[in-house]
C-alpha positions as CSV (number, residue, x, y, z in Angstrom):
1,X,-2.2,-5.6,21.7
2,X,-0.4,-2.8,23.5
3,X,-2.0,0.2,21.9
4,X,-5.7,-0.1,22.8
5,X,-5.7,3.2,24.7
6,X,-4.2,5.0,21.8
7,X,-6.6,3.4,19.3
8,X,-9.5,4.4,21.4
9,X,-8.9,8.0,20.6
10,X,-9.5,7.4,16.9
11,X,-13.2,7.6,17.3
12,X,-13.0,10.8,19.4
13,X,-10.7,12.4,16.8
14,X,-13.2,11.5,14.2
15,X,-15.8,13.9,15.8
16,X,-13.4,16.8,15.3
17,X,-11.1,16.0,12.3
18,X,-13.5,15.1,9.5
19,X,-14.0,11.4,9.5
20,X,-17.3,11.8,7.7
21,X,-15.1,11.4,4.6
22,X,-16.5,14.4,2.6
23,X,-15.4,14.2,-1.0
24,X,-14.4,17.9,-1.1
25,X,-11.4,19.4,0.6
26,X,-13.4,22.5,1.5
27,X,-15.1,20.8,4.3
28,X,-11.8,20.3,6.1
29,X,-11.1,24.0,6.1
30,X,-14.2,25.3,7.8
31,X,-14.7,22.9,10.6
32,X,-16.2,24.9,13.5
33,X,-15.6,22.0,16.0
34,X,-11.9,21.9,15.3
35,X,-9.7,21.2,18.4
36,X,-7.0,23.8,18.9
37,X,-3.5,23.3,20.2
38,X,-4.5,24.0,23.8
39,X,-7.1,21.2,23.8
40,X,-5.2,18.4,22.0
41,X,-2.2,16.3,22.7
42,X,-0.7,16.2,19.1
43,X,0.9,12.8,19.9
44,X,-2.6,11.4,19.6
45,X,-3.2,13.1,16.3
46,X,0.1,11.5,15.1
47,X,-1.3,8.1,16.1
48,X,-4.5,8.8,14.2
49,X,-2.4,9.7,11.1
50,X,-0.6,6.4,11.3
51,X,-3.8,4.4,11.7
52,X,-5.4,6.0,8.7
53,X,-2.2,5.5,6.8
54,X,-2.3,1.8,7.5
55,X,-5.6,1.6,5.7
56,X,-9.1,1.4,7.2
57,X,-11.9,-0.6,5.7
58,X,-13.2,2.4,3.7
59,X,-10.3,2.7,1.4
60,X,-8.8,-0.7,1.8
61,X,-12.0,-2.4,0.7
62,X,-12.4,-0.1,-2.4
63,X,-8.9,0.8,-3.6
64,X,-6.6,-1.8,-2.1
65,X,-8.8,-4.8,-2.6
66,X,-11.7,-4.3,-4.9
67,X,-9.5,-2.5,-7.4
68,X,-5.7,-3.0,-6.9
69,X,-5.5,-6.6,-5.6
70,X,-7.5,-7.9,-8.6
71,X,-5.9,-5.7,-11.2
72,X,-2.6,-7.1,-10.0
73,X,-4.0,-10.6,-10.2
74,X,-3.2,-11.4,-6.6
75,X,-6.9,-11.9,-6.1
76,X,-9.9,-12.6,-8.4
77,X,-13.6,-12.1,-7.9
78,X,-16.8,-13.0,-9.7
79,X,-18.7,-10.2,-7.9
80,X,-19.8,-7.3,-10.1
81,X,-18.9,-4.6,-7.5
82,X,-15.3,-5.9,-7.4
83,X,-14.5,-3.6,-10.4
84,X,-10.8,-4.1,-10.6
85,X,-11.1,-7.7,-11.6
86,X,-12.7,-6.6,-14.9
87,X,-11.6,-2.9,-15.2
88,X,-15.1,-1.5,-14.8
89,X,-15.7,2.0,-13.3
90,X,-17.0,3.1,-10.0
91,X,-16.3,6.8,-9.2
92,X,-16.8,6.4,-5.4
93,X,-14.5,3.4,-5.3
94,X,-11.8,5.2,-7.3
95,X,-11.9,8.2,-5.0
96,X,-12.1,6.2,-1.7
97,X,-8.4,6.6,-0.8
98,X,-8.6,10.4,-1.5
99,X,-11.9,10.7,0.4
100,X,-10.6,8.9,3.5
101,X,-7.1,10.3,3.7
102,X,-7.4,14.0,2.8
103,X,-9.8,14.7,5.7
104,X,-7.9,12.4,8.1
105,X,-4.3,11.3,7.5
106,X,-3.3,14.4,5.5
107,X,-5.0,16.9,7.8
108,X,-3.7,15.1,10.9
109,X,-0.1,15.0,9.9
110,X,-0.2,18.6,8.6
111,X,-1.3,19.8,12.0
112,X,1.3,17.7,13.8
113,X,4.1,19.1,11.7
114,X,2.8,22.6,12.3
115,X,2.5,22.0,16.1
116,X,6.0,20.5,16.5
117,X,7.8,22.7,14.0
118,X,9.3,25.4,16.2
119,X,9.5,23.6,19.5
120,X,13.0,22.5,20.3
121,X,11.7,19.9,22.7
122,X,10.1,18.1,19.8
123,X,12.9,18.1,17.2
124,X,12.7,14.3,16.6
125,X,8.9,14.3,16.7
126,X,8.8,17.1,14.1
127,X,11.2,15.3,11.7
128,X,9.5,11.9,12.2
129,X,6.2,13.6,11.3
130,X,7.8,15.0,8.2
131,X,8.9,11.5,7.2
132,X,5.4,10.1,7.8
133,X,3.9,13.0,5.8
134,X,6.2,12.0,2.9
135,X,5.0,8.5,3.0
136,X,1.4,9.6,3.1
137,X,1.8,11.8,0.0
138,X,3.9,9.4,-2.0
139,X,1.0,7.0,-1.9
140,X,-1.5,9.7,-2.7
141,X,0.4,11.0,-5.7
142,X,1.3,7.6,-7.0
143,X,-2.4,6.6,-7.0
144,X,-3.8,9.8,-8.6
145,X,-0.9,11.8,-10.2
146,X,-1.0,15.5,-9.6
147,X,-2.7,16.2,-6.2
148,X,-3.0,18.9,-3.6
149,X,0.2,18.9,-1.7
150,X,1.8,22.2,-0.8
151,X,-1.5,23.6,0.3
152,X,-3.2,20.4,1.4
153,X,-4.4,20.0,5.0
154,X,-3.9,23.7,5.8
155,X,-7.5,24.8,5.9
156,X,-7.5,25.4,9.6
157,X,-3.9,26.5,9.8
158,X,-3.7,28.9,6.8
159,X,-7.4,29.2,5.7
160,X,-6.7,27.8,2.3
161,X,-10.1,26.5,1.3
162,X,-9.3,25.5,-2.3
163,X,-5.8,24.0,-2.5
164,X,-4.0,23.8,-5.8
165,X,-2.9,20.5,-7.4
166,X,0.9,20.3,-7.5
167,X,2.6,18.5,-10.4
168,X,3.8,15.1,-9.4
169,X,7.3,15.9,-10.6
170,X,7.3,18.8,-8.1
171,X,5.8,16.7,-5.3
172,X,8.5,14.1,-5.8
173,X,11.2,16.7,-5.7
174,X,9.9,18.0,-2.4
175,X,9.3,14.6,-0.9
176,X,12.9,13.7,-1.5
177,X,14.1,17.0,-0.1
178,X,12.0,16.4,3.0
179,X,13.3,12.9,3.5
180,X,16.9,14.0,3.2
181,X,16.5,17.0,5.6
182,X,14.5,15.1,8.2
183,X,16.8,12.1,8.2
184,X,19.8,14.3,8.7
185,X,18.1,16.2,11.5
186,X,17.1,13.2,13.5
187,X,19.2,12.8,16.6
188,X,19.1,9.7,18.9
189,X,20.5,11.9,21.7
190,X,17.5,14.1,21.8
191,X,14.2,13.3,23.7
192,X,11.8,10.7,22.4
193,X,8.5,12.6,22.9
194,X,6.4,10.3,20.8
195,X,7.0,7.0,22.6
196,X,4.1,4.6,22.4
197,X,2.0,7.2,20.4
198,X,4.2,6.0,17.4
199,X,2.7,2.6,16.5
200,X,5.5,1.9,14.0
201,X,8.8,2.4,15.9
202,X,7.9,3.8,19.3
203,X,9.5,7.1,18.4
204,X,13.0,5.6,17.8
205,X,14.9,8.2,15.9
206,X,17.4,5.7,14.4
207,X,14.7,3.5,13.0
208,X,12.9,6.4,11.5
209,X,16.1,7.5,9.9
210,X,16.3,4.1,8.2
211,X,12.6,4.5,7.2
212,X,13.4,7.9,5.5
213,X,16.3,6.6,3.5
214,X,14.4,3.4,2.5
215,X,11.5,5.5,1.3
216,X,14.1,7.7,-0.6
217,X,15.3,4.5,-2.3
218,X,11.8,3.6,-3.3
219,X,11.1,7.0,-4.7
220,X,14.4,7.1,-6.5
221,X,13.7,3.9,-8.2
222,X,10.2,5.0,-9.1
223,X,11.8,7.6,-11.3
224,X,13.9,5.1,-13.2
225,X,12.2,5.5,-16.5
226,X,11.2,9.2,-16.4
227,X,14.5,10.6,-15.2
228,X,17.3,8.0,-14.9
229,X,20.0,10.6,-13.9
230,X,18.0,11.9,-10.9
231,X,16.9,8.4,-10.0
232,X,20.5,7.2,-9.8
233,X,21.4,10.3,-7.7
234,X,18.7,9.7,-5.2
235,X,19.3,6.0,-5.0
236,X,23.0,6.7,-4.2
237,X,22.0,9.2,-1.6
238,X,19.7,6.6,0.0
239,X,22.4,4.0,0.0
240,X,24.9,6.4,1.6
241,X,22.4,6.8,4.4
242,X,21.3,4.0,6.6
243,X,18.6,1.7,5.1
244,X,16.3,-0.8,6.8
245,X,18.9,-3.5,7.3
246,X,16.9,-6.6,8.5
247,X,13.4,-7.8,9.0
248,X,13.7,-6.5,12.6
249,X,13.7,-3.0,11.1
250,X,10.5,-3.5,9.0
251,X,8.0,-0.7,9.3
252,X,4.9,-2.5,10.5
253,X,1.7,-1.3,12.1
254,X,0.1,-4.0,14.3
255,X,-3.6,-4.1,14.9
256,X,-6.1,-5.3,17.4
257,X,-8.6,-8.2,16.9
258,X,-11.5,-5.8,16.7
259,X,-13.9,-4.7,13.9
260,X,-13.4,-0.9,14.1
261,X,-10.7,1.3,12.6
262,X,-8.1,-0.3,14.8
263,X,-8.4,-3.5,12.7
264,X,-6.3,-4.1,9.6
265,X,-8.3,-2.8,6.7
266,X,-7.5,-5.6,4.3
267,X,-7.9,-8.3,6.9
268,X,-11.2,-6.9,8.2
269,X,-12.7,-7.0,4.7
270,X,-11.3,-10.4,3.8
271,X,-12.4,-12.2,7.1
272,X,-15.3,-10.1,8.3
273,X,-17.0,-7.7,6.0
274,X,-16.8,-9.4,2.7
275,X,-15.3,-12.8,3.4
276,X,-16.8,-14.7,0.4
277,X,-16.2,-12.2,-2.4
278,X,-12.7,-13.2,-3.5
279,X,-10.4,-16.0,-4.3
280,X,-6.6,-16.1,-4.9
281,X,-6.0,-15.4,-8.6
282,X,-5.0,-18.3,-10.9
283,X,-2.2,-16.1,-12.2
284,X,-0.7,-15.8,-8.7
285,X,-1.2,-19.4,-7.6
286,X,0.0,-20.8,-10.9
287,X,3.2,-18.8,-10.6
288,X,3.8,-19.9,-7.1
289,X,3.2,-23.6,-8.0
290,X,5.3,-23.4,-11.1
291,X,8.3,-22.5,-8.9
292,X,7.4,-24.8,-6.0
293,X,7.3,-21.7,-3.8
294,X,7.0,-22.7,-0.1
295,X,5.1,-19.5,0.7
296,X,1.9,-20.7,-0.9
297,X,0.6,-22.5,2.2
298,X,0.9,-19.2,4.1
299,X,-0.9,-17.2,1.5
300,X,-3.8,-19.4,0.6
301,X,-6.4,-21.7,2.2
302,X,-9.4,-23.7,1.0
303,X,-12.5,-23.2,3.2
304,X,-15.6,-25.2,3.1
305,X,-17.8,-22.2,3.6
306,X,-15.9,-18.9,3.2
307,X,-19.1,-16.8,3.7
308,X,-19.1,-17.3,7.5
309,X,-17.5,-14.1,9.0
310,X,-14.8,-13.9,11.6
311,X,-16.3,-14.0,15.1
312,X,-19.3,-16.1,14.0
313,X,-19.9,-19.7,14.9
314,X,-18.5,-22.0,12.3
315,X,-15.8,-19.6,11.0
316,X,-13.6,-21.8,8.8
317,X,-9.8,-21.3,8.7
318,X,-9.7,-23.8,5.9
319,X,-7.1,-26.3,4.7
320,X,-3.7,-24.9,3.8
321,X,-2.4,-28.1,2.2
322,X,-0.1,-27.2,-0.7
323,X,-1.7,-29.5,-3.2
324,X,-5.3,-28.2,-2.5
325,X,-4.5,-24.6,-3.4
326,X,-6.2,-23.6,-6.6
327,X,-6.4,-20.1,-8.1
328,X,-9.5,-18.7,-9.8
329,X,-9.1,-16.9,-13.1
330,X,-9.8,-13.2,-13.4
331,X,-12.6,-11.9,-15.6
332,X,-15.4,-14.3,-14.7
333,X,-18.8,-13.8,-13.1
334,X,-21.7,-15.9,-11.9
335,X,-24.3,-14.7,-14.4
336,X,-24.8,-18.0,-16.3
337,X,-23.4,-16.7,-19.7
338,X,-20.1,-17.1,-21.6
339,X,-18.1,-15.5,-18.7
340,X,-19.7,-17.6,-16.0
341,X,-17.0,-19.1,-13.7
342,X,-18.4,-22.6,-14.4
343,X,-17.0,-22.2,-17.9
344,X,-13.4,-21.5,-16.7
345,X,-10.8,-24.0,-18.0
346,X,-9.9,-25.1,-14.4
347,X,-13.4,-25.1,-13.0
348,X,-13.3,-27.5,-10.0
349,X,-17.1,-28.0,-9.8
350,X,-17.5,-25.7,-6.8
351,X,-16.3,-22.1,-6.3
352,X,-15.4,-23.0,-2.7
353,X,-12.7,-25.3,-4.0
354,X,-10.7,-22.2,-5.1
355,X,-8.3,-20.8,-2.5
356,X,-9.1,-17.7,-0.4
357,X,-6.5,-15.6,1.4
358,X,-5.0,-17.5,4.3
359,X,-6.9,-16.8,7.5
360,X,-3.9,-17.5,9.8
361,X,-1.8,-14.7,8.2
362,X,-3.3,-11.9,6.0
363,X,-7.0,-12.5,6.3
364,X,-7.2,-11.6,9.9
365,X,-8.7,-8.4,11.5
366,X,-5.5,-8.2,13.5
367,X,-3.1,-8.8,10.5
368,X,-0.1,-6.5,10.5
369,X,0.3,-3.7,7.9
370,X,3.7,-3.7,6.2
371,X,4.7,-0.2,5.0
372,X,8.4,-0.6,4.2
373,X,10.4,-3.8,4.4
374,X,14.0,-5.1,4.2
375,X,13.0,-7.4,1.4
376,X,11.7,-4.6,-0.8
377,X,14.9,-2.6,-0.2
378,X,17.0,-5.6,-1.3
379,X,15.0,-6.1,-4.5
380,X,15.3,-2.4,-5.4
381,X,19.1,-2.6,-4.6
382,X,19.3,-5.6,-6.9
383,X,17.8,-3.7,-9.7
384,X,20.0,-0.6,-9.0
385,X,23.1,-2.8,-9.0
386,X,21.9,-4.4,-12.3
387,X,21.6,-0.9,-13.8
388,X,25.1,0.0,-12.5
389,X,23.7,2.6,-10.1
390,X,25.2,1.3,-6.9
391,X,27.9,-1.1,-5.8
392,X,27.3,-4.7,-4.8
393,X,26.3,-7.7,-6.7
394,X,22.7,-7.9,-8.1
395,X,22.5,-11.7,-7.5
396,X,23.5,-11.3,-3.8
397,X,20.9,-8.6,-3.3
398,X,18.3,-10.7,-5.1
399,X,19.0,-13.8,-3.0
400,X,19.0,-11.8,0.2
401,X,15.6,-10.2,-0.8
402,X,14.0,-13.6,-1.4
403,X,15.3,-14.9,1.9
404,X,14.0,-11.9,3.7
405,X,10.6,-12.0,1.9
406,X,10.1,-15.6,2.9
407,X,11.2,-15.1,6.5
408,X,9.1,-12.0,7.1
409,X,6.0,-14.1,6.8
410,X,6.5,-15.1,10.4
411,X,5.8,-11.4,11.2
412,X,2.4,-11.9,9.5
413,X,1.6,-14.9,11.6
414,X,3.0,-17.8,9.6
415,X,3.9,-20.7,11.8
416,X,6.4,-22.3,11.7
417,X,7.2,-20.3,8.6
418,X,9.5,-21.1,5.7
419,X,12.6,-22.9,6.9
420,X,16.2,-22.1,6.0
421,X,16.5,-25.4,4.1
422,X,13.4,-24.6,2.1
423,X,14.8,-21.2,1.2
424,X,18.2,-22.6,0.3
425,X,16.5,-25.2,-2.0
426,X,14.4,-22.6,-3.6
427,X,17.4,-20.3,-4.4
428,X,19.3,-23.3,-5.7
429,X,16.5,-24.3,-8.1
430,X,15.9,-20.7,-9.3
431,X,19.3,-19.0,-9.6
432,X,19.5,-15.3,-10.6
433,X,20.2,-14.6,-14.2
434,X,21.4,-11.1,-15.2
435,X,20.0,-11.6,-18.6
436,X,16.5,-11.9,-17.1
437,X,17.3,-9.9,-14.1
438,X,14.6,-7.2,-14.3
439,X,11.9,-9.8,-14.9
440,X,13.1,-12.0,-11.9
441,X,13.5,-9.1,-9.5
442,X,10.2,-7.4,-10.2
443,X,8.2,-10.6,-10.4
444,X,9.5,-11.6,-7.0
445,X,8.7,-8.0,-5.8
446,X,5.1,-8.7,-6.9
447,X,5.1,-11.9,-4.8
448,X,6.6,-10.1,-1.8
449,X,4.1,-7.3,-1.9
450,X,1.1,-9.5,-1.6
451,X,-1.5,-7.5,0.4
452,X,0.7,-4.3,0.0
453,X,-1.4,-3.8,-3.2
454,X,-0.7,-0.1,-3.7
455,X,3.0,-0.8,-3.9
456,X,2.5,-3.9,-6.1
457,X,0.6,-1.8,-8.6
458,X,3.0,1.1,-8.5
459,X,6.0,-1.1,-9.1
460,X,4.2,-3.0,-11.9
461,X,3.3,0.3,-13.6
462,X,7.0,1.3,-13.4
463,X,8.5,-1.9,-14.7
464,X,5.8,-3.8,-16.5
465,X,6.7,-7.0,-14.5
466,X,5.3,-9.5,-14.0
467,X,3.9,-9.8,-17.5
468,X,0.2,-10.0,-16.6
469,X,-2.4,-11.0,-19.2
470,X,-5.3,-8.5,-19.0
471,X,-8.9,-9.5,-19.2
472,X,-11.3,-7.9,-21.7
473,X,-14.7,-8.2,-19.9
474,X,-17.7,-6.5,-21.5
475,X,-18.4,-3.0,-20.1
476,X,-14.8,-2.3,-19.1
477,X,-13.6,1.3,-19.4
478,X,-10.0,0.7,-20.4
479,X,-10.2,-1.1,-23.7
480,X,-9.1,-4.3,-21.9
481,X,-5.9,-2.9,-20.5
482,X,-5.0,-2.8,-16.8
483,X,-5.7,0.6,-15.3
484,X,-2.8,3.1,-14.7
485,X,-4.3,5.4,-12.1
486,X,-7.4,6.2,-10.0
487,X,-9.7,9.1,-11.0
488,X,-10.3,12.2,-8.9
489,X,-13.4,12.5,-6.8
490,X,-16.3,13.7,-9.0
491,X,-17.1,16.5,-6.5
492,X,-13.7,18.1,-7.1
493,X,-15.0,19.4,-10.5
494,X,-17.4,21.7,-8.7
495,X,-15.9,22.2,-5.2
496,X,-12.3,22.9,-6.4
497,X,-13.1,23.4,-10.1
498,X,-10.3,25.7,-11.3
499,X,-7.5,23.6,-9.8
500,X,-9.1,20.4,-10.8
501,X,-9.4,21.5,-14.4
502,X,-5.8,22.5,-14.5
503,X,-4.7,19.1,-13.2
504,X,-6.9,17.2,-15.6
505,X,-5.5,19.3,-18.5
506,X,-2.0,17.9,-17.7
507,X,-3.2,14.2,-17.9
508,X,-2.5,12.4,-21.2
509,X,-6.0,11.0,-21.5
510,X,-8.0,13.2,-19.2
511,X,-9.3,12.2,-15.8
512,X,-9.5,8.5,-16.7
513,X,-8.1,5.3,-15.4
514,X,-6.0,4.9,-18.6
515,X,-4.0,8.1,-18.1
516,X,-0.5,7.7,-16.8
517,X,1.1,9.5,-13.9
518,X,4.4,11.4,-14.4
519,X,6.8,8.6,-13.7
520,X,4.7,6.0,-15.6
521,X,6.2,6.4,-19.1
522,X,5.8,3.9,-21.9
């Protein structure tokens, strides 16, 4: 693709900005090899922040796929190290997103914001960086709860070696403030100093304004159960701004067909690093088939030998025929006992007859990463309208959302893609019902966020939809319930002990996967 020169700097930045993925934040703050402002073009550091935000194999493999995709029953796995399928515990996998992003994306974007802050030539770049920072931290806090925020990434800048954990409620308040201020400050008439260093929008101020208000809409809806009044206020503020208004506005990071950090994290794991570990979940495939969903052929494929990695002779793209797609149930293994996959009710006689993720679309090393989309906006607006929080008709938003979600598959490589006639037939067969509106909206949100697993999990925790049936595999750590958060890195208890202890004391069940974050109320 077009950004090879920019991606090539990621490895160089890693030598200076902590890509050794230390578990503790202290290591970020005492780096003797740190590049100073006179040595570094901060546009490159902005690029690095975007790349790490898109998800590299380190965190994508462990948090996005091993845990979240299987907890959300998009995928299933019989492998013991795919802990999310059965709610078992691995401390290193729980902390992988933290371990990767605090020394990289967080530190990168904090330094970019600091570098551009007082330079009038970089007004748009500064505010775009603030918006990206808000996106980075909304994910971090949604996954873990209270996290270092106000003091995070400031080790080199402010010599803060042991950052405090801010309360999630306070983080949300500041994220929303940052989004509003930065969106209002963006000015299309001022210089675009980021240009191609911005992999998402090429430094386009108007598109970043839409991104800011769309993220505001997401965060507003995230508070729907914990603080409905504030949620409504921020949703209305977002709607009054300018939201992502079509698939052409979707916030997407494109990737190269390589096997380093320039690859798509999910796609790299699914097609290259661990190609035979997962299948599509029976829950997911059964739902798609029950509604005759035309997207299925672009989400699944049946390969004769999924274990052959991308780039190797014999790599099998599989058969995408609709009738051949078959989902594997969650909660099974290959150990020969009562939970052996051969004992599953739909056992086809060969595990390779179960579908894997489609290798023409999402299981590619160069698959795109979707950060914010038009379809997600429309689903959230449908729910907001159903709640009476905004004008417009919930059914209209819902229909528009489904149309956009189906059409955006072409941006993931679907060819020829879902046709207008297929979409029209689907909508006619499955009309919106206000009575079941929340179920319909959020179940479709689950379908549309396939491979955006962090968002699928967060929205499921907020709404409870779709109504997934948990598994109760022996050795699970949740009592047979789907986890509600990731745990902090074990090293934080010793490296940043005082602040870690304070944060854990605010959790309902301690530092466990069963504790709920602030907005995840029963």
